[in-house]
N, CA, C and O of each residue as an XYZ file, in Angstrom:
856
protein
N     -21.367      8.967     -1.566
C     -21.081      7.538     -1.642
C     -19.955      7.201     -0.672
O     -18.883      7.803     -0.718
N     -20.205      6.246      0.193
C     -19.210      5.838      1.179
C     -18.577      4.513      0.775
O     -19.260      3.589      0.333
N     -17.257      4.437      0.934
C     -16.501      3.230      0.615
C     -15.885      2.667      1.884
O     -15.483      3.415      2.775
N     -15.815      1.355      1.960
C     -15.159      0.712      3.085
C     -14.402     -0.515      2.581
O     -14.762     -1.124      1.574
N     -13.362     -0.852      3.300
C     -12.546     -1.999      2.939
C     -11.493     -2.206      4.007
O     -11.711     -1.902      5.180
N     -10.360     -2.722      3.598
C      -9.303     -3.019      4.553
C      -7.953     -2.646      3.974
O      -7.663     -2.892      2.803
N      -7.126     -2.037      4.838
C      -5.737     -1.777      4.490
C      -4.913     -2.953      5.013
O      -4.659     -3.063      6.213
N      -4.508     -3.813      4.112
C      -3.676     -4.950      4.518
C      -2.330     -4.473      5.043
O      -1.778     -5.046      5.982
N      -1.813     -3.421      4.426
C      -0.501     -2.887      4.773
C      -0.479     -1.405      4.443
O      -1.010     -0.981      3.416
N       0.135     -0.621      5.314
C       0.251      0.810      5.077
C       1.655      1.303      5.385
O       2.331      0.777      6.270
N       2.079      2.303      4.658
C       3.408      2.896      4.843
C       3.274      4.399      4.687
O       2.600      4.879      3.775
N       3.924      5.148      5.589
C       3.885      6.609      5.476
C       5.250      7.220      5.782
O       5.918      6.865      6.753
N       5.633      8.152      4.915
C       6.912      8.842      5.035
C       6.651     10.337      5.016
O       5.893     10.836      4.184
N       7.286     11.048      5.942
C       7.115     12.497      6.056
C       8.347     13.213      5.532
O       9.450     12.667      5.540
N       8.148     14.434      5.078
C       9.254     15.248      4.605
C       8.842     16.703      4.507
O       7.766     17.089      4.964
N       9.708     17.509      3.904
C       9.414     18.919      3.674
C       9.950     19.334      2.308
O      10.875     18.724      1.771
N       9.349     20.384      1.765
C       9.836     20.997      0.526
C       9.911     22.502      0.736
O       9.242     23.031      1.624
N      10.717     23.205     -0.069
C      10.733     24.665      0.021
C       9.369     25.259     -0.317
O       8.569     24.655     -1.032
N       9.124     26.448      0.210
C       7.836     27.118     -0.011
C       7.527     27.262     -1.505
O       6.398     27.027     -1.934
N       8.521     27.643     -2.283
C       8.285     27.858     -3.715
C       7.812     26.583     -4.405
O       6.920     26.629     -5.252
N       8.411     25.438     -4.044
C       8.000     24.168     -4.638
C       6.575     23.812     -4.235
O       5.795     23.327     -5.054
N       6.237     24.054     -2.969
C       4.886     23.754     -2.488
C       3.857     24.634     -3.200
O       2.804     24.147     -3.611
N       4.151     25.902     -3.346
C       3.213     26.806     -4.026
C       3.004     26.383     -5.470
O       1.892     26.454     -5.992
N       4.071     25.946     -6.108
C       3.957     25.512     -7.491
C       3.033     24.303     -7.603
O       2.249     24.208     -8.547
N       3.120     23.381     -6.649
C       2.279     22.186     -6.691
C       0.835     22.486     -6.325
O      -0.068     21.742     -6.707
N       0.609     23.568     -5.588
C      -0.746     23.899     -5.121
C      -1.448     24.917     -6.010
O      -2.570     25.324     -5.709
N      -0.826     25.322     -7.067
C      -1.476     26.211     -8.026
C      -1.339     27.685     -7.750
O      -1.787     28.500     -8.556
N      -0.733     28.058     -6.632
C      -0.469     29.463     -6.362
C      -1.608     30.233     -5.727
O      -1.398     31.356     -5.269
N      -2.821     29.666     -5.683
C      -3.958     30.409     -5.117
C      -4.422     29.835     -3.784
O      -5.524     30.134     -3.322
N      -3.577     29.011     -3.169
C      -3.911     28.409     -1.878
C      -2.715     28.591     -0.953
O      -1.609     28.185     -1.308
N      -2.901     29.196      0.237
C      -1.755     29.380      1.142
C      -1.163     28.047      1.555
O      -1.889     27.099      1.855
N       0.154     27.979      1.568
C       0.825     26.758      2.020
C       1.189     26.899      3.487
O       1.250     28.008      4.017
N       1.428     25.784      4.133
C       1.722     25.744      5.568
C       3.221     26.005      5.773
O       4.001     25.088      6.027
N       3.586     27.254      5.656
C       4.981     27.689      5.721
C       5.470     27.683      7.168
O       4.925     28.383      8.021
N       6.504     26.885      7.432
C       7.123     26.844      8.757
C       8.612     27.106      8.573
O       9.393     26.171      8.392
N       9.001     28.355      8.618
C      10.403     28.706      8.463
C      10.945     28.453      7.069
O      12.112     28.095      6.909
N      10.113     28.636      6.066
C      10.558     28.444      4.694
C      10.410     27.034      4.158
O      10.758     26.771      3.007
N       9.896     26.115      4.981
C       9.674     24.734      4.558
C       8.203     24.369      4.770
O       7.545     24.889      5.672
N       7.702     23.469      3.929
C       6.297     23.057      3.969
C       6.247     21.536      4.116
O       6.953     20.835      3.392
N       5.428     21.003      5.040
C       5.361     19.547      5.219
C       4.731     18.848      4.020
O       3.818     19.370      3.379
N       5.244     17.653      3.735
C       4.667     16.800      2.696
C       4.572     15.377      3.246
O       5.242     15.035      4.221
N       3.749     14.565      2.625
C       3.581     13.179      3.035
C       3.455     12.284      1.802
O       2.884     12.669      0.782
N       4.002     11.090      1.930
C       3.745     10.000      0.989
C       3.109      8.871      1.783
O       3.703      8.366      2.735
N       1.906      8.475      1.396
C       1.193      7.382      2.052
C       0.890      6.310      1.018
O       0.277      6.588     -0.013
N       1.319      5.091      1.295
C       1.100      3.972      0.370
C       0.227      2.942      1.070
O       0.502      2.549      2.204
N      -0.829      2.506      0.388
C      -1.791      1.573      0.969
C      -1.981      0.365      0.067
O      -2.140      0.502     -1.146
N      -1.965     -0.820      0.669
C      -2.367     -2.048     -0.014
C      -3.802     -2.322      0.405
O      -4.044     -2.801      1.512
N      -4.750     -2.024     -0.466
C      -6.169     -2.070     -0.137
C      -6.794     -3.381     -0.600
O      -6.460     -3.914     -1.658
N      -7.715     -3.886      0.227
C      -8.425     -5.128     -0.079
C      -9.922     -4.938      0.148
O     -10.343     -4.229      1.062
N     -10.721     -5.592     -0.709
C     -12.182     -5.643     -0.554
C     -12.797     -4.261     -0.390
O     -13.708     -4.075      0.417
N     -12.301     -3.293     -1.152
C     -12.848     -1.936     -1.073
C     -14.063     -1.824     -1.992
O     -14.004     -2.154     -3.176
N     -15.153     -1.353     -1.415
C     -16.351     -1.215     -2.220
C     -17.390     -0.365     -1.530
O     -17.200      0.081     -0.398
N     -18.505     -0.143     -2.230
C     -19.637      0.620     -1.705
C     -20.903     -0.185     -1.941
O     -20.951     -1.031     -2.834
N     -21.923      0.078     -1.144
C     -23.160     -0.698     -1.256
C     -23.824     -0.528     -2.624
O     -24.548     -1.414     -3.078
N     -23.578      0.606     -3.278
C     -24.223      0.878     -4.564
C     -23.423      0.356     -5.755
O     -23.869      0.458     -6.898
N     -22.219     -0.213     -5.485
C     -21.386     -0.730     -6.569
C     -21.103     -2.205     -6.301
O     -20.476     -2.534     -5.294
N     -21.551     -3.097     -7.181
C     -21.411     -4.540     -6.917
C     -20.022     -5.079     -7.270
O     -19.904     -6.138     -7.886
N     -18.986     -4.359     -6.883
C     -17.614     -4.771     -7.171
C     -16.765     -4.494     -5.942
O     -16.886     -3.435     -5.325
N     -15.914     -5.433     -5.587
C     -14.938     -5.236     -4.521
C     -13.551     -5.182     -5.156
O     -13.186     -6.044     -5.955
N     -12.792     -4.165     -4.792
C     -11.504     -3.924     -5.432
C     -10.351     -4.153     -4.479
O     -10.459     -3.906     -3.278
N      -9.255     -4.624     -5.024
C      -7.989     -4.702     -4.316
C      -6.925     -4.058     -5.185
O      -6.800     -4.402     -6.360
N      -6.164     -3.139     -4.637
C      -5.175     -2.425     -5.441
C      -4.187     -1.711     -4.528
O      -4.373     -1.651     -3.313
N      -3.138     -1.175     -5.132
C      -2.136     -0.389     -4.417
C      -2.288      1.076     -4.803
O      -2.520      1.418     -5.962
N      -2.149      1.927     -3.794
C      -2.391      3.359     -3.966
C      -1.314      4.147     -3.233
O      -0.959      3.819     -2.101
N      -0.798      5.184     -3.876
C       0.183      6.075     -3.253
C      -0.341      7.502     -3.320
O      -0.528      8.056     -4.404
N      -0.580      8.099     -2.138
C      -1.083      9.466     -2.061
C       0.072     10.407     -1.730
O       0.801     10.206     -0.758
N       0.221     11.438     -2.562
C       1.231     12.469     -2.360
C       0.517     13.736     -1.902
O      -0.369     14.240     -2.592
N       0.911     14.255     -0.719
C       0.182     15.382     -0.125
C       1.130     16.519      0.254
O       2.295     16.307      0.589
N       0.584     17.728      0.186
C       1.319     18.937      0.563
C       0.520     19.674      1.631
O      -0.705     19.762      1.542
N       1.210     20.205      2.642
C       0.545     20.945      3.700
C       0.104     22.326      3.236
O       0.901     23.094      2.697
N      -1.168     22.633      3.448
C      -1.739     23.915      3.052
C      -2.556     24.486      4.210
O      -2.700     23.855      5.257
N      -3.082     25.679      4.006
C      -4.000     26.293      4.953
C      -5.327     26.523      4.253
O      -5.382     27.173      3.209
N      -6.389     25.992      4.827
C      -7.736     26.210      4.311
C      -8.565     26.803      5.431
O      -8.719     26.201      6.495
N      -9.092     27.978      5.185
C      -9.810     28.747      6.222
C      -8.910     28.934      7.439
O      -9.357     28.856      8.584
N      -7.641     29.181      7.163
C      -6.604     29.471      8.161
C      -6.262     28.278      9.054
O      -5.620     28.441     10.092
N      -6.691     27.085      8.651
C      -6.384     25.887      9.425
C      -5.548     24.930      8.579
O      -5.760     24.833      7.370
N      -4.585     24.209      9.210
C      -3.769     23.273      8.448
C      -4.612     22.178      7.812
O      -5.537     21.652      8.431
N      -4.284     21.841      6.572
C      -4.972     20.793      5.830
C      -3.950     20.131      4.911
O      -2.840     20.632      4.730
N      -4.342     19.003      4.340
C      -3.515     18.326      3.329
C      -4.177     18.471      1.972
O      -5.367     18.194      1.822
N      -3.409     18.904      0.987
C      -3.895     18.919     -0.391
C      -3.246     17.752     -1.137
O      -2.021     17.642     -1.192
N      -4.076     16.891     -1.704
C      -3.587     15.771     -2.498
C      -3.175     16.308     -3.868
O      -4.008     16.820     -4.616
N      -1.892     16.189     -4.190
C      -1.410     16.709     -5.467
C      -1.265     15.624     -6.524
O      -1.193     15.929     -7.715
N      -1.220     14.360     -6.105
C      -1.167     13.256     -7.059
C      -1.510     11.967     -6.315
O      -1.168     11.803     -5.144
N      -2.194     11.052     -7.016
C      -2.489      9.726     -6.468
C      -2.121      8.691     -7.521
O      -2.729      8.630     -8.590
N      -1.120      7.881     -7.207
C      -0.715      6.794     -8.096
C      -1.520      5.547     -7.743
O      -1.588      5.155     -6.578
N      -2.132      4.922     -8.757
C      -2.936      3.717     -8.551
C      -2.577      2.720     -9.643
O      -2.464      3.081    -10.815
N      -2.400      1.465     -9.249
C      -1.873      0.485    -10.198
C      -2.935     -0.216    -11.034
O      -2.585     -0.879    -12.010
N      -4.229     -0.099    -10.694
C      -5.265     -0.780    -11.455
C      -6.173      0.235    -12.150
O      -6.658      1.169    -11.511
N      -6.408      0.059    -13.471
C      -7.186      1.049    -14.223
C      -8.590      1.294    -13.674
O      -9.026      2.443    -13.600
N      -9.310      0.229    -13.285
C     -10.667      0.418    -12.787
C     -10.669      1.245    -11.505
O     -11.473      2.165    -11.359
N      -9.773      0.919    -10.580
C      -9.682      1.668     -9.331
C      -9.257      3.109     -9.591
O      -9.743      4.034     -8.940
N      -8.357      3.293    -10.538
C      -7.881      4.635    -10.875
C      -9.027      5.488    -11.418
O      -9.184      6.646    -11.031
N      -9.820      4.911    -12.310
C     -10.948      5.657    -12.859
C     -11.985      5.991    -11.805
O     -12.545      7.087    -11.805
N     -12.245      5.050    -10.906
C     -13.229      5.277     -9.845
C     -12.755      6.368     -8.887
O     -13.544      7.220     -8.479
N     -11.470      6.344     -8.528
C     -10.936      7.351     -7.602
C     -10.967      8.745     -8.224
O     -11.235      9.725     -7.528
N     -10.702      8.843     -9.501
C     -10.769     10.135    -10.164
C     -12.186     10.661    -10.269
O     -12.420     11.864    -10.154
N     -13.132      9.761    -10.486
C     -14.531     10.170    -10.638
C     -15.184     10.490     -9.301
O     -15.835     11.526     -9.166
N     -15.021      9.618     -8.314
C     -15.734      9.768     -7.045
C     -15.019     10.725     -6.092
O     -15.659     11.569     -5.465
N     -13.690     10.598     -5.982
C     -12.928     11.412     -5.034
C     -12.311     12.663     -5.652
O     -11.708     13.471     -4.946
N     -12.458     12.826     -6.962
C     -11.807     13.938     -7.680
C     -10.296     13.944     -7.462
O      -9.677     15.007     -7.422
N      -9.704     12.758     -7.321
C      -8.270     12.648     -7.152
C      -7.550     12.933     -8.479
O      -8.035     12.546     -9.541
N      -6.405     13.602     -8.419
C      -5.554     13.751     -9.607
C      -4.734     12.476     -9.795
O      -3.589     12.399     -9.349
N      -5.312     11.496    -10.444
C      -4.710     10.171    -10.503
C      -3.641     10.076    -11.585
O      -3.598     10.868    -12.526
N      -2.779      9.075    -11.411
C      -1.699      8.817    -12.366
C      -1.488      7.308    -12.448
O      -1.500      6.613    -11.432
N      -1.296      6.818    -13.655
C      -1.003      5.401    -13.841
C       0.415      5.107    -13.370
O       1.355      5.810    -13.740
N       0.566      4.079    -12.564
C       1.875      3.727    -12.028
C       1.910      2.252    -11.670
O       0.879      1.654    -11.362
N       3.089      1.676    -11.712
C       3.297      0.351    -11.147
C       3.783      0.543     -9.718
O       4.656      1.371     -9.458
N       3.216     -0.224     -8.794
C       3.564     -0.103     -7.374
C       3.827     -1.498     -6.831
O       3.012     -2.406     -6.992
N       4.976     -1.653     -6.187
C       5.325     -2.907     -5.533
C       5.623     -2.620     -4.071
O       6.480     -1.796     -3.752
N       4.921     -3.298     -3.196
C       5.105     -3.133     -1.748
C       5.259     -4.526     -1.153
O       4.267     -5.208     -0.895
N       6.497     -4.950     -0.935
C       6.753     -6.299     -0.441
C       6.937     -6.268      1.066
O       7.683     -5.451      1.605
N       6.240     -7.176      1.731
C       6.235     -7.240      3.189
C       7.092     -8.403      3.639
O       6.782     -9.559      3.353
N       8.175     -8.097      4.347
C       9.065     -9.103      4.885
C       9.006     -9.043      6.419
O       8.470     -8.081      6.968
N       9.537    -10.035      7.107
C       9.421    -10.043      8.570
C       9.969     -8.797      9.248
O       9.399     -8.344     10.241
N      11.061     -8.230      8.739
C      11.676     -7.082      9.402
C      11.859     -5.871      8.501
O      12.523     -4.909      8.887
N      11.282     -5.906      7.310
C      11.485     -4.788      6.389
C      10.385     -4.752      5.342
O       9.702     -5.745      5.092
N      10.232     -3.575      4.734
C       9.380     -3.400      3.566
C      10.242     -2.862      2.434
O      11.140     -2.048      2.654
N       9.960     -3.323      1.224
C      10.566     -2.751      0.031
C       9.455     -2.116     -0.788
O       8.447     -2.754     -1.091
N       9.652     -0.845     -1.143
C       8.650     -0.105     -1.908
C       9.271      0.381     -3.206
O      10.363      0.949     -3.211
N       8.566      0.152     -4.308
C       8.992      0.657     -5.608
C       7.764      1.191     -6.340
O       6.768      0.483     -6.493
N       7.839      2.432     -6.786
C       6.772      3.061     -7.569
C       7.397      3.590     -8.849
O       8.415      4.280     -8.804
N       6.800      3.274     -9.979
C       7.296      3.791    -11.251
C       6.138      4.385    -12.047
O       5.105      3.747    -12.249
N       6.339      5.624    -12.491
C       5.373      6.302    -13.357
C       6.148      6.865    -14.537
O       6.940      7.793    -14.377
N       5.924      6.314    -15.709
C       6.695      6.736    -16.874
C       8.154      6.348    -16.719
O       8.484      5.189    -16.469
N       9.028      7.346    -16.871
C      10.466      7.088    -16.835
C      11.104      7.346    -15.476
O      12.320      7.215    -15.338
N      10.315      7.707    -14.476
C      10.889      8.020    -13.162
C      10.324      7.082    -12.106
O       9.239      6.519    -12.256
N      11.107      6.930    -11.018
C      10.730      5.935    -10.010
C      11.094      6.421     -8.618
O      11.920      7.316     -8.442
N      10.456      5.805     -7.642
C      10.845      5.903     -6.243
C      11.119      4.484     -5.768
O      10.344      3.563     -6.027
N      12.239      4.328     -5.067
C      12.574      3.015     -4.528
C      13.215      3.188     -3.169
O      14.123      4.004     -3.006
N      12.745      2.418     -2.181
C      13.279      2.524     -0.832
C      13.117      1.221     -0.089
O      12.346      0.347     -0.485
N      13.859      1.106      0.995
C      13.697      0.004      1.950
C      13.411      0.610      3.316
O      14.079      1.554      3.737
N      12.420      0.066      4.002
C      12.061      0.499      5.351
C      12.292     -0.661      6.310
O      11.572     -1.659      6.275
N      13.302     -0.524      7.168
C      13.629     -1.584      8.133
C      12.912     -1.295      9.452
O      13.100     -0.240     10.056
N      12.099     -2.238      9.880
C      11.294     -2.048     11.079
C      12.174     -1.941     12.312
O      13.194     -2.624     12.413
N      11.780     -1.080     13.255
C      12.517     -0.932     14.506
C      11.542     -0.950     15.680
O      10.337     -1.115     15.490
N      12.056     -0.782     16.867
C      11.226     -0.852     18.070
C      10.755      0.519     18.528
O      10.078      0.624     19.551
N      11.092      1.555     17.805
C      10.678      2.900     18.192
C       9.196      3.107     17.887
O       8.684      2.632     16.873
N       8.522      3.819     18.778
C       7.118      4.154     18.547
C       7.037      5.302     17.539
O       7.595      6.370     17.793
N       6.364      5.116     16.414
C       6.264      6.194     15.437
C       5.430      7.343     15.979
O       4.479      7.134     16.731
N       5.792      8.542     15.593
C       5.034      9.697     16.059
C       3.691      9.751     15.346
O       3.550      9.301     14.208
N       2.711     10.311     16.039
C       1.385     10.460     15.450
C       1.426     11.496     14.332
O       2.107     12.517     14.438
N       0.693     11.219     13.269
C       0.640     12.165     12.154
C      -0.361     13.267     12.463
O      -1.265     13.103     13.282
N      -0.175     14.400     11.781
C      -1.106     15.513     11.942
C      -2.500     15.095     11.484
O      -2.661     14.534     10.401
N      -3.499     15.369     12.309
C      -4.887     15.108     11.936
C      -5.402     16.346     11.196
O      -5.758     17.352     11.810
N      -5.434     16.250      9.891
C      -5.834     17.393      9.070
C      -6.929     16.981      8.088
O      -7.059     15.808      7.738
N      -7.699     17.948      7.659
C      -8.658     17.707      6.596
C      -7.914     17.323      5.326
O      -6.845     17.863      5.040
N      -8.479     16.391      4.563
C      -7.907     15.977      3.294
C      -8.681     16.664      2.174
O      -9.901     16.540      2.076
N      -7.949     17.388      1.333
C      -8.581     18.148      0.262
C      -7.950     17.791     -1.076
O      -6.813     17.323     -1.144
N      -8.708     18.024     -2.131
C      -8.209     17.839     -3.490
C      -8.801     18.940     -4.363
O      -9.667     19.699     -3.928
N      -8.325     19.013     -5.591
C      -8.809     20.068     -6.473
C      -9.008     19.528     -7.870
O      -8.388     18.543     -8.271
N      -9.886     20.193     -8.604
C     -10.084     19.920    -10.015
C     -10.207     21.265    -10.707
O     -11.257     21.906    -10.653
N      -9.135     21.690    -11.357
C      -9.116     23.028    -11.930
C      -9.168     24.069    -10.832
O      -8.326     24.073     -9.934
N     -10.159     24.958    -10.898
C     -10.307     26.008     -9.887
C     -11.209     25.585     -8.737
O     -11.421     26.367     -7.810
N     -11.746     24.367     -8.772
C     -12.664     23.904     -7.743
C     -11.923     23.055     -6.716
O     -11.025     22.287     -7.061
N     -12.316     23.206     -5.438
C     -11.698     22.456     -4.361
C     -12.735     21.559     -3.696
O     -13.923     21.878     -3.656
N     -12.257     20.424     -3.172
C     -13.136     19.433     -2.587
C     -12.535     18.908     -1.286
O     -11.316     18.838     -1.128
N     -13.414     18.545     -0.367
C     -13.018     17.825      0.840
C     -13.316     16.354      0.624
O     -14.382     15.995      0.123
N     -12.358     15.490      1.008
C     -12.540     14.047      0.871
C     -12.672     13.447      2.268
O     -11.695     13.444      3.018
N     -13.846     12.938      2.643
C     -14.000     12.281      3.947
C     -13.049     11.099      4.052
O     -12.901     10.327      3.104
N     -12.406     10.959      5.205
C     -11.367      9.943      5.372
C     -11.421      9.404      6.787
O     -11.409     10.176      7.746
N     -11.481      8.094      6.930
C     -11.523      7.469      8.244
C     -10.154      7.429      8.897
O      -9.137      7.664      8.245
N     -10.135      7.134     10.178
C      -8.883      7.097     10.941
C      -8.962      5.995     11.985
O      -8.874      6.256     13.185
N      -9.128      4.766     11.522
C      -9.258      3.626     12.431
C      -7.905      3.249     13.017
O      -6.860      3.641     12.497
N      -7.936      2.487     14.101
C      -6.707      2.007     14.740
C      -6.278      0.698     14.084
O      -7.088     -0.225     13.987
N      -5.018      0.588     13.627
C      -4.557     -0.654     13.004
C      -4.268     -1.724     14.046
O      -4.160     -1.429     15.236
N      -4.145     -2.966     13.593
C      -3.815     -4.050     14.518
C      -2.374     -3.947     15.000
O      -2.065     -4.371     16.113
N      -1.492     -3.392     14.179
C      -0.113     -3.144     14.605
C       0.418     -1.908     13.905
O       0.017     -1.576     12.789
N       1.338     -1.230     14.598
C       1.903      0.009     14.075
C       3.330      0.119     14.591
O       3.562      0.053     15.798
N       4.304      0.290     13.670
C       5.707      0.302     14.042
C       6.452      1.441     13.352
O       6.018      1.972     12.329
N       7.583      1.794     13.949
C       8.489      2.706     13.294
C       9.394      1.953     12.342
O       9.534      0.733     12.433
N      10.010      2.693     11.421
C      10.919      2.079     10.466
C      11.992      3.085     10.070
O      11.743      4.289      9.998
N      13.184      2.568      9.817
C      14.286      3.390      9.331
C      14.355      3.250      7.813
O      14.401      2.134      7.295
N      14.363      4.377      7.096
C      14.242      4.354      5.645
C      15.593      4.581      4.978
O      16.332      5.503      5.325
N      15.892      3.727      4.025
C      17.025      3.942      3.129
C      16.467      4.236      1.744
O      15.879      3.364      1.105
N      16.656      5.472      1.284
C      16.138      5.887     -0.012
C      17.137      5.517     -1.099
O      18.294      5.936     -1.062
N      16.681      4.731     -2.063
C      17.555      4.287     -3.154
C      17.346      5.094     -4.429
O      18.277      5.261     -5.217
N      16.137      5.591     -4.635
C      15.827      6.412     -5.808
C      14.643      7.294     -5.440
O      13.560      6.791     -5.140
N      14.844      8.611     -5.463
C      13.784      9.547     -5.084
C      13.328     10.405     -6.253
O      12.694     11.442     -6.059
N      13.651      9.973     -7.470
C      13.325     10.782     -8.643
C      11.845     11.074     -8.805
O      11.465     12.205     -9.109
N      11.001     10.061     -8.603
C       9.560     10.273     -8.747
C       9.039     11.213     -7.671
O       8.152     12.027     -7.929
N       9.591     11.102     -6.460
C       9.169     11.976     -5.371
C       9.476     13.440     -5.699
O       8.637     14.313     -5.480
N      10.657     13.705     -6.213
C      11.026     15.078     -6.537
C      10.214     15.599     -7.716
O       9.845     16.773     -7.748
N       9.933     14.723     -8.692
C       9.114     15.147     -9.820
C       7.684     15.473     -9.373
O       7.022     16.331     -9.957
N       7.220     14.777     -8.333
C       5.847     14.966     -7.871
C       5.719     16.113     -6.877
O       4.766     16.888     -6.951
N       6.661     16.231     -5.952
C       6.552     17.200     -4.856
C       7.455     18.415     -5.027
O       7.235     19.432     -4.369
N       8.464     18.338     -5.893
C       9.297     19.502     -6.159
C      10.744     19.337     -5.750
O      11.083     18.488     -4.926
N      11.587     20.160     -6.338
C      13.009     20.162     -5.994
C      13.205     20.646     -4.565
O      12.403     21.411     -4.030
N      14.291     20.181     -3.963
C      14.573     20.561     -2.580
C      13.855     19.717     -1.560
O      13.833     20.051     -0.375
N      13.261     18.617     -2.010
C      12.561     17.708     -1.106
C      13.548     17.057     -0.139
O      14.608     16.585     -0.548
N      13.193     17.033      1.144
C      13.992     16.371      2.168
C      13.079     15.423      2.932
O      12.079     15.845      3.513
N      13.431     14.133      2.927
C      12.664     13.141      3.671
C      13.211     12.967      5.076
O      14.407     13.145      5.311
N      12.334     12.619      6.013
C      12.780     12.199      7.333
C      13.337     10.780      7.249
O      12.984     10.021      6.346
N      14.201     10.429      8.185
C      14.777      9.082      8.190
C      13.781      8.042      8.690
O      13.849      6.875      8.306
N      12.859      8.466      9.544
C      11.897      7.530     10.113
C      10.579      7.524      9.370
O      10.135      8.556      8.866
N       9.952      6.359      9.304
C       8.655      6.203      8.663
C       7.745      5.401      9.579
O       8.170      4.919     10.630
N       6.491      5.263      9.172
C       5.510      4.492      9.931
C       4.965      3.365      9.065
O       4.638      3.567      7.896
N       4.872      2.178      9.652
C       4.326      1.013      8.962
C       3.185      0.455      9.814
O       3.327      0.320     11.029
N       2.063      0.132      9.186
C       0.968     -0.489      9.942
C       0.369     -1.634      9.123
O       0.551     -1.733      7.910
N      -0.353     -2.494      9.846
C      -0.974     -3.653      9.226
C      -2.421     -3.780      9.703
O      -2.748     -3.487     10.853
N      -3.271     -4.225      8.785
C      -4.657     -4.557      9.074
C      -5.407     -3.405      9.748
O      -5.571     -3.360     10.967
N      -5.849     -2.488      8.907
C      -6.632     -1.350      9.403
C      -7.885     -1.197      8.546
O      -7.828     -1.320      7.322
N      -9.009     -0.928      9.193
C     -10.238     -0.646      8.451
C     -10.056      0.641      7.653
O      -9.520      1.629      8.155
N     -10.506      0.612      6.417
C     -10.364      1.775      5.529
C     -11.746      2.324      5.191
O     -12.633      1.591      4.756
N     -11.908      3.615      5.396
C     -13.152      4.280      5.043
C     -12.849      5.604      4.334
O     -11.965      6.357      4.742
N     -13.589      5.860      3.284
C     -13.476      7.137      2.579
C     -14.805      7.402      1.894
O     -15.672      6.531      1.834
N     -14.956      8.622      1.375
C     -16.234      8.994      0.784
C     -16.079      9.884     -0.415
O     -14.974     10.300     -0.765
N     -17.197     10.175     -1.043
C     -17.194     11.029     -2.228
C     -16.697     12.427     -1.898
O     -16.947     12.949     -0.811
N     -15.992     13.024     -2.846
C     -15.507     14.386     -2.678
C     -16.675     15.353     -2.525
O     -17.678     15.250     -3.231
N     -16.533     16.288     -1.600
C     -17.573     17.290     -1.327
C     -17.037     18.674     -1.673
O     -16.030     19.109     -1.115
N     -17.701     19.361     -2.582
C     -17.257     20.691     -3.005
C     -17.238     21.642     -1.817
O     -18.115     21.586     -0.955
N     -16.234     22.518     -1.773
C     -16.135     23.468     -0.671
C     -15.536     24.780     -1.155
O     -14.851     24.834     -2.176
N     -15.813     25.837     -0.397
C     -15.219     27.141     -0.626
C     -13.980     27.277      0.248
O     -13.917     26.712      1.340
N     -13.005     28.023     -0.232
C     -11.775     28.219      0.515
C     -11.904     29.248      1.616
O     -11.086     29.271      2.536
N     -12.917     30.104      1.544
C     -13.093     31.143      2.578
C     -14.495     31.059      3.153
O     -14.848     31.842      4.035
C-alpha cells in the first residue's frame, strides 16, 4: 500500500549517543553504526497534510516525530526507527498497522514563525522543547539510508520518498528540555547545534516489507 500527501513543514535534528545506549535501543541483535564510540541518531518532525492511499477513502493531517538510530543492515548503514510519536489516534493506529512503526501517543506542537520554529513534544510525564532560529547557512545533506523498523524479532523495510522541498534552510537550535529525547534515545545523547527546516515537500511512504538481516 502506497501513501502520498504533503509535508507542510519539516524539521530535522542530528545527534549522537554512546554505543551502549544505541545497542539498548536496538535490542542487542543488530549491529549499530559505531564511529569512535558514538552512534548517529536523528529526530525528524513532520506536519503532514492530505496523506492517504487510493484504497483508503480518508485523507489525514497530523504531526509525527520519528526517532531513529544508526545501524548496519547487511553491512550497510541504515536507520532503525525506535519510536514514532503521533498526535492523532487514527493516524497512530494506521502507522502501527501498515508501517509496523513502534508508535507512541504524544502531543506535538510545531509553530512556524517568520524567523523561527518552536517545537514541543510531550509523552506522558516527559517532554522535548526547543526553538530553532532560521539562518542563512545551507544545511548539510542527510545520510541517504534505508529506513527500517522492527516488531519483536522481525525486521521490516519502510519505503520512503525523498522529494525536493520548495524551501530548505539551516537553523540554530536552543534546547530548552531534552528529557523526552534522552528517555527515547538513551543517556549521553548529544545534539548538534544546527538543524534543518523545510517547507512544502511531497511525502511518499509505503507498507512495511519484511526482510532478513543477512
